[in-house]
N, C-alpha and C positions, 0 to 999 in steps of 0.2 A: 636407314636401318635403326630399329629400336634395340638398344643395347643395355643390358643390365651389367653394371660394373661392380664386381665384388671388391669391396674396400675394407682391408684388414685393419687400417689405421697406420700402416707403414708407408714409406716413401714410394716403393715400387708400385703398389696398387693405386696410389694417388696420382702419380705421373701417368700410369697407364690409362686411368680414367680421363685425365686431361687430354691425352693424345686422342682418345676416342671422341671427345668433344670437338677437338680441332679437325678431326676427319669428317665432321658434319653429321655424326650420328646423334640420334635422340637418346641421350644417356640418363639413366637413373642409377644412383648409387645405393648399394645395400651392404650392410655390415652383418656378417653371420655371427650370432652369439652362440658359441660352441660349448661354453662351460656352464654347468648348472649353478655353480657358485663362483662367478668371476671375481678375480681379485680387483681391488681398487686400482692398483698400479702395477706395471711391469717392474722387474728388477734388471736393469740393463738389457741384455739380450735374452734373458730368461723368459720362456713362455710367450704367450700372446693372448688375444681375445679377452683382455682385461677391460674394465670400465673406461680406463684411460685410452685404450685403443679405440673403443667405440666413439669417444669424444673427439679423438684426433681425426677419425674418419669423417665425422660430422663437420668439423672445421674445414677439412679439405673440400668436402662437397659444397660448403657455403662459398668458398673461394672460387670454385668452378661454376657456381651458379646452377647446380643440378639438384633435383629432388633427392632426398636421402631417407632411407628406412633401415630399421634394425629387424632382422628376421631371427627368430629363435629356432636354431637348428640343433640345440643341445641334446635332445632325445635321440635324434638320428645319429649324431656324432658319437654319443655314448654307446649306442647299440652296434654300430658298424665299424667304428675305429677303436675306441677304448676297449670294448669287450673283445674284439678280434685281437688286439695287442696282447691282452692278458691270456687269452686262450692259446695263442700261438706260442708264447713263452712257456706256458704250462705244458704244452705238447713238445717242447724241446726245439722249437723252430725260432727263427729270427725274423720278425715282421718289420715292414717299413710303414709306419703310420702315415707318412705323407702320401705314399702311393695309395693306401686304402682311403684316405680322405679325398684325394682327387677322384678315385673310382666311385665312392659311395655318396659323397657330400657335394663337392664343388661341381662335378660334371655328371651328377645323377640327380640328387635331391634339389640342388639349387637350379640346375639347368632345366629340369622338368618343371619346376614351379615357374621359372621365367617363361618358358614356352607356353605354359597354361595361361599366363597373364598377357600373352600377346607379344612378348619380346622375340627378337630374331636370333639373338646371340648373347653369350656371357663373355665379358671382358675381364681378364685378370692380369696381375703384375708378374706372371711367370716369364722367365727368360727362355723363349723358344720361338721358332719361326714356323709359319704356315705358308707353304708354297703350293701353287697350282701346278700339278704334274702334267706331263705330255698328254695324258688322256683326259685331262680336266679334273681329275680327282685331287682333293686336297691332301698334301703330304705334310707330315710333321718332321721338322728338321731341327738340328742343334741351333742354339743361339749364336749370334755373331761373336759374343764374348764367351769363349770356352770356359773361363773361370766361373761364370755365373749360369752356365747352361743347365736347364731343368727339364730337358726332354726326357731324361731317364724316369723321373717321377710322373710325367704326363703320359707316357706311352700306354698306360693301362686304359686310357679313355677310349681308344678305338676310333675307327674312321667316322662312324655316324656322329659321335659327339664332337669330334674334331671339326666337323662341318659347321658346328654352332659355336665355335670358340674363336676368340680374338685375343692375340698376344701382342700388344703394341710395343713391348720392350725387346722383342726378339732381335731387332737390328741395331740396338745401341752397342757402342764399343766398350763401355765399361760402366761399373756402378757409379764411379765418380761423375760420369756424364749425366746419369739420372739425378744424382744429388744436385749438381749444378743447375739442371733444368728445373728442379723443384724450387731452388732458391730464386731463380728468375721468375717463376710463376707465383712467388709469394706463399708457397706452401710451408707451413710451420714444421712439417715432419721431415724437412730436408736433411737434418742431421740426426734423425732418430736411429738408434742402433738396429741392426738386423737381428732377427730372432733365429738362433741356430739350434736351439734345443727342442726336444719334443714338447709341443705346445701345452699338453695337459700334464706335464711334469715340470711345473714352473720352477722348482728349486734345483732342477738338474740332477737329482738323485734318483736315477732310474731303478737302481737296485732296491732302494728304500721303498719306492712306489710299488715294485713287484712284491717285496716282502710283506708290505702292509696288506696287499690284495690277496696274495696267494699263501701267506703264512710260512713259517719255517718248515722245511722238508729236508731234514738232515740225511746225508748218505755218504757214500764212499767215493773217493777219487782213486781210480785204478789205472795200472799201466796196460799195455797191449796184451800182456799175458794174463791179466785179471788179478794181479797182485795189488793189494791195497797199499797206496802210497800217501794217502791223506784223507781228509774228511771235508765236508762242506755243509752249509746250512740250507742250501736250495740249489738244485741243478740249474734252475732258470737264471742264476747269476753268472753263468758261464757261456762262452761262445766259441765256436770252432775257430781255431787260430790263436786263441788267447794265450799269452805267456805270463803276464803279470797277475799277481793276486791269487795264485794257486795255493800258496801256503802248504807245500808238500812236505811231509814228514821224512821222506826218504829221497835222496838225490838219485838221478839216473846212474846206473853202473859205470857208464863211460864219462860221467860228469857233464854231459851236454845238457843244455836247457830243454825242457819239455813243454809241449803245447797241448791245448785241448784238441783232441781229434774227433770226439763225439760226445753228445749229451743224450743220456738215456733216462728220460723222466719216469718211466714206469718202474724201472729198477732203481731209480734215484742214484744213478751212477754218472760220473764224469770220467771219460777215458782220455788219458794223456799219452803222448809219445813224441818221437822226434819230428823235427821240422819237415823233413822230406816226405813224411806220411801225409802231409797236407797238400802236396802238389796234385792238382786236379788234371786229369786227362780227358774226362768226359763229364758233361753236365746235362741233366734233363730238366725241362721246365714243363709244368702242366698249366691248365686254364689259359691257354695261349690266346692272344689277341693279335690279329694280323692287319696291317695297313696295305691291303692288296692281296695278291696271290700268295699262297703258302710257298716258301722257298723250296726249290727242288733238292733232292738228295745229291750231295756232292758239291753243291754251290758253296761259296765262301762268303763270309761276312765278318763284321767285328761284333764283339759282345761285351757289354758292360754289366757287372753284377753288383756294383755298389754305387750309391748316389754320388760320391765324391771320388770314385775310382776311375782309372783309365780303362779304355776298352782294349781288348786283345783280339788277335786274329782267331777265327774259328771256321770249322767246316761242318756243314749240316750232315749228320749221320742218319737222322730220321725226322720227319715232320708231317703233321697233318693238321686238321682244323683246330685240334685241342691240345697239342703237345709238340715239343721239339727236343731233339737230342743233338748236342754239339760236341765235336771233337776239338779239344783245346790243348792237346798234348804239346808240351814244349813252349806254351805261350806264357808261362810264368804265373798262371792263375793259381792262387793258393788260399786254402781255408774258406771255401765257399760253403755257406750254410743253407739248409732248407728254410724256406720262407722268404728268402731274399728275392728281389725282382731281377730277372735277366732281360736285357733289352738288346735286340739285334739291330745293327746299323749297316747301311750301305753308304759309305762316305758319311755325310751329315744327315742322311735321311733315315728315319726310324722305319724299320721293316716290320717289327713286331715285338711283343712282350710276353713273358710267361713267368710263373712263379717256380723257383727252384724246388724240386721235389727230391732228387737224388744226385749224388756225384759219384764218380769213379776215379780212383787214383790209378797210376800205372800198375800197381800191385793188384788192384781190384779187377783189372781187365783180364787177369788170368784166374780170377776166383769169382766170388759172388758180389753182387751189387749191394752197397750199404746205404741206408737212408742218411742223408745229410742231416745234421742237427746243430742247434745253437742256443745260446742264451745271450745275455747282455755283457758287454765288456765290464770287467771289474776294475 
């Protein structure tokens, strides 16, 4: 099988490419240049896609003895990931740029180009497993190492693109095992730090990035009754569930801490209130992607709404080809924001994915539904 190995310059993608070579595939390495003005070097775990990363990927390809190319994907990345990131925050939602990158770049633009050039599949260093189901269809499952599992950010790819994906690291027991394997293979990236931050915000200052792009948009912080209790320089700097950094001028009457309940960008308002107002009883997701049949109403599953969050039990209230509503009352789900990805699981198997559009608390269920909203953590 002809396999295009996406090589970021990190240890995961290098070992994944090596494993693809070991499996007997005809492997070609490619580094995606995603930044229009790449930095010369990374700073620890900050960012990625630097010139240093491209050089590291080239050295790994040389060790593996495979052809290597750099493809300029910066325009596509800017249009579909960075622009979406800014538009979502400006609209009061919380996007996940890794999900959008997998959707529009790695398993859309990159895969489409690979197929056009005669490749059969794209190989990446993601931690997830692909399993052949009872009916022969390929299933996306959690990785063997739950601490590194990335099925949450991959679920958006859908079954058609999953059929062209190879994840050689899905069965490894730990990241330490990957690093040890890299040492044994003579890969210089064996000890390279992981990149944990948003790759296009290399200094880690997401608020500063948003402020420079969106400008200052001062407004009020209000309580549930609409009383002004503080001010802000931009509603996009807040997220549902946030407690710190609110700089409230008036404490709550009962002295209890207050949290962001909603972000209203049109009114330039941030609404705050008690913690219990964040407890989610129902969550709806739109733009659904299903791996198989749409789950029937009344069926149960687990749902995860944050990349590094635990899943919680849920029951399907409504579902069709494009949307799903889940009952999560009593599951301990709190502070879910519009724009987040929700992923449904049956055990380790990914059932489907959707983008959160609205949530309901227990109080909402006897009133009107409110759009979920968010900004970035302060």
